[in-house]
C-alpha positions in Angstrom: 11.9 2.2 23.0 15.4 1.6 24.2 17.8 0.5 21.5 20.0 -2.6 21.7 23.1 -0.3 21.5 21.9 1.7 24.5 21.6 -1.5 26.5 25.1 -2.5 25.5 26.4 0.9 26.5 24.9 0.4 29.9 26.5 -3.1 30.2 29.9 -1.8 29.1 30.2 1.7 30.6 33.1 3.8 29.5 34.0 1.3 26.8 33.1 0.9 23.1 30.3 -1.5 22.9 31.0 -4.7 21.0 29.7 -4.7 17.4 26.3 -6.2 16.8 26.0 -9.2 14.6 23.6 -8.3 11.8 21.4 -11.0 10.3 22.6 -11.5 6.7 19.1 -11.0 5.4 18.7 -7.7 7.3 22.1 -6.6 5.9 21.1 -7.5 2.4 17.8 -5.6 2.7 19.6 -2.5 4.0 21.6 -2.5 0.7 18.3 -2.6 -1.3 16.8 0.3 0.6 20.1 2.2 0.5 20.0 2.9 4.2 22.2 1.5 7.0 20.4 1.4 10.3 22.1 2.6 13.5 19.9 0.0 15.3 19.3 -3.0 12.9 16.9 -4.4 15.5 14.4 -1.7 14.4 14.5 -3.0 10.8 14.1 -6.6 12.0 11.1 -5.5 13.9 9.7 -3.8 10.9 10.0 -7.0 8.8 8.4 -9.2 11.4 4.9 -10.4 10.4 2.3 -10.9 13.1 2.3 -14.7 12.3 5.5 -14.9 14.3 4.1 -13.2 17.4 2.6 -16.4 18.9 0.3 -17.0 21.8 2.5 -15.0 24.2 1.8 -11.8 22.2 -1.9 -11.7 21.4 -1.8 -8.0 20.7 1.0 -8.2 18.2 3.3 -5.9 20.0 6.3 -7.9 18.9 5.2 -7.7 15.2 5.5 -4.8 12.8 2.0 -3.5 13.3 2.9 -0.6 15.6 5.7 0.5 13.2 3.2 0.2 10.4 0.9 2.6 12.2 3.7 5.0 12.6 5.0 4.7 9.1 1.6 5.2 7.5 1.4 8.7 9.1 4.7 9.8 7.8 4.2 8.4 4.3 0.9 10.2 4.1 2.5 13.4 5.3 5.5 13.2 2.9 3.4 12.3 -0.1 1.1 15.2 0.6 4.1 17.5 0.9 5.6 16.2 -2.4 2.3 16.6 -4.3 1.8 20.1 -2.9 5.2 21.2 -4.0 5.2 19.5 -7.4 1.7 20.4 -8.5 1.1 24.2 -7.9 -1.6 24.3 -10.5 -3.8 21.5 -9.0 -6.7 22.1 -6.7 -7.2 20.5 -3.3 -9.6 18.0 -4.7 -7.3 16.9 -7.5 -4.4 16.5 -5.0 -6.6 14.5 -2.7 -7.4 12.0 -5.5 -3.8 11.6 -6.5 -2.7 11.1 -2.9 -5.4 8.5 -2.4 -4.0 6.5 -5.2 -0.3 6.9 -4.3 -0.8 5.8 -0.7 -3.2 3.0 -1.5 -2.4 -0.6 -0.5 -2.2 -1.5 -4.2 0.5 1.1 -5.1 2.5 0.7 -1.9 2.3 -3.1 -2.4 3.6 -2.7 -5.9 6.5 -0.6 -4.7 7.3 -3.1 -1.9 7.2 -5.9 -4.5 9.7 -3.9 -6.6 12.0 -3.9 -3.5 11.6 -7.7 -3.2 10.3 -7.0 0.3 8.4 -10.2 0.6 11.6 -12.2 0.4 13.0 -10.6 3.5 9.9 -10.8 5.7 10.1 -12.8 8.9 7.0 -15.0 9.1 5.7 -18.3 10.2 6.1 -21.4 7.9 2.2 -21.6 7.7 2.0 -18.0 6.6 4.7 -18.5 4.0 3.0 -21.6 2.6 -0.3 -19.6 2.4 1.4 -17.2 0.0 2.2 -14.4 2.6 5.4 -13.3 0.9 3.5 -12.3 -2.3 0.4 -11.0 -0.6 -0.1 -7.3 -1.4 -1.6 -6.4 2.0 1.3 -8.0 3.8 4.1 -6.3 1.8 2.4 -2.9 1.8 2.0 -3.1 5.5 5.7 -4.0 5.8 6.6 -1.0 3.6 4.9 1.3 6.0 6.6 -0.4 8.9 10.0 0.1 7.4 9.2 3.8 6.9 8.3 3.9 10.6 11.5 2.2 11.6 13.5 4.6 9.4 11.9 7.5 11.2 12.8 6.2 14.6 16.3 5.4 13.5 17.2 8.5 11.5 14.4 11.1 11.4 12.0 12.3 8.8 14.6 13.3 6.2 15.7 9.6 6.0 12.1 8.6 5.2 11.8 11.4 2.6 15.0 10.2 0.9 13.6 6.6 0.9 10.4 7.7 -0.7 12.2 9.8 -3.3 14.2 6.7 -4.2 11.4 4.2 -4.6 8.0 6.1 -4.9 8.0 9.7 -5.9 9.6 9.2 -9.3 7.0 6.6 -10.2 3.9 8.7 -9.5 3.4 9.9 -13.1 3.5 6.4 -14.3 1.0 5.2 -11.7 -1.4 8.0 -12.8 -1.0 7.2 -16.5 -1.6 3.4 -16.0 -5.3 2.7 -16.8 -5.3 -0.1 -14.3 -5.1 2.5 -11.6 -8.1 4.5 -12.8 -11.1 4.3 -10.5 -13.8 4.1 -13.1 -16.6 3.8 -10.5 -15.7 7.3 -9.2 -15.2 8.6 -12.7 -18.7 7.6 -14.0 -20.3 8.8 -10.7 -18.7 12.3 -11.2 -19.8 12.4 -14.8 -23.4 11.4 -14.1 -23.8 13.8 -11.1 -22.2 16.6 -13.1 -24.9 16.2 -15.7 -27.7 15.8 -13.3 -28.3 12.1 -14.2 -28.2 10.7 -10.7 -26.2 7.9 -9.2 -25.2 4.9 -11.4 -26.9 1.6 -10.4 -25.1 -1.7 -10.5 -27.1 -5.0 -10.9 -25.5 -8.4 -10.5 -27.1 -10.5 -13.2 -25.1 -13.7 -12.9 -22.7 -15.6 -10.5 -21.3 -18.8 -11.9 -18.7 -21.3 -10.8 -17.7 -22.9 -7.5 -17.3 -20.9 -4.3 -13.6 -20.7 -4.6 -13.6 -19.5 -8.2 -16.8 -17.5 -8.7 -17.3 -15.4 -11.8 -19.7 -12.4 -11.5 -21.4 -10.5 -14.2 -22.7 -7.0 -13.5 -24.7 -4.4 -15.5 -24.6 -0.7 -14.9 -27.5 1.6 -15.4 -27.7 5.4 -15.4 -31.3 6.3 -15.0 -33.1 3.7 -17.2 -30.3 3.4 -19.7 -28.1 0.3 -19.6 -24.5 1.5 -20.0 -22.7 -1.7 -20.3 -21.6 -4.8 -18.3 -18.5 -6.3 -16.7 -17.3 -9.6 -15.4 -14.8 -10.5 -12.7 -13.8 -12.8 -9.9 -15.5 -10.5 -7.4 -18.5 -8.1 -7.6 -16.1 -5.2 -7.0 -13.9 -6.1 -10.1 -17.0 -6.7 -12.2 -18.4 -3.3 -11.2 -15.2 -1.6 -12.0 -15.1 -3.2 -15.5 -18.8 -2.2 -16.0 -18.0 1.3 -15.0 -15.1 1.5 -17.4 -17.5 0.4 -20.2 -20.0 3.0 -19.0 -17.4 5.8 -19.3 -16.7 4.7 -22.9 -20.4 4.6 -23.7 -21.4 7.7 -21.9 -22.5 9.6 -25.0 -25.4 7.1 -25.5 -27.4 8.6 -22.6 -30.3 10.7 -23.8 -29.7 14.2 -22.5 
């Protein structure tokens, strides 16, 4: 990818290229992330949602999707490095579980929201009206794209500094937050550890209109009912049921 500054240097050989006019929103976001891009066009690209691509770009090349692909790789690498260095007493399995949470869409979306990233995204009016600026998947993807743009602009140490600023220091808090516990995985580990088989989830009720369904799910281990949960999706209901099952685990006849 040839930078805008490189193009200007070719147009003005032997002279100092005229300064680039930086979009005020791009300049403001650089202050938030505490990094000044050599090529601000990279950051603008990272903040461009696919809804702006239009019919002339069906593959989304002009959107931030390719930078998201790149940034995802470096975030995974640097989070893995950080966890390895900071947790010498944890096993590979334990580190993998922590990393899965830290690089999840939920956590990266929360970090991106903390940077007010949605406010700076470049998207269509239709996408904005549909709530795109507050959509977790959209801002988490943009977070990865910004990391990719930082790598291209300044190298991996720039990305590491960025993650140290906004992500690494919050990892302990994310791990301690019960909302981030995967209770379905936890109850599965407990039941398999004790030779009780795989928990079974049964949807017993689905009420309400299609746009506002409420599901009720019961969880069984063997023939023992361990509890139930409700939620706006089966996944949420199962997670709540699993949380209750963890609390009730001692009722299973051994």
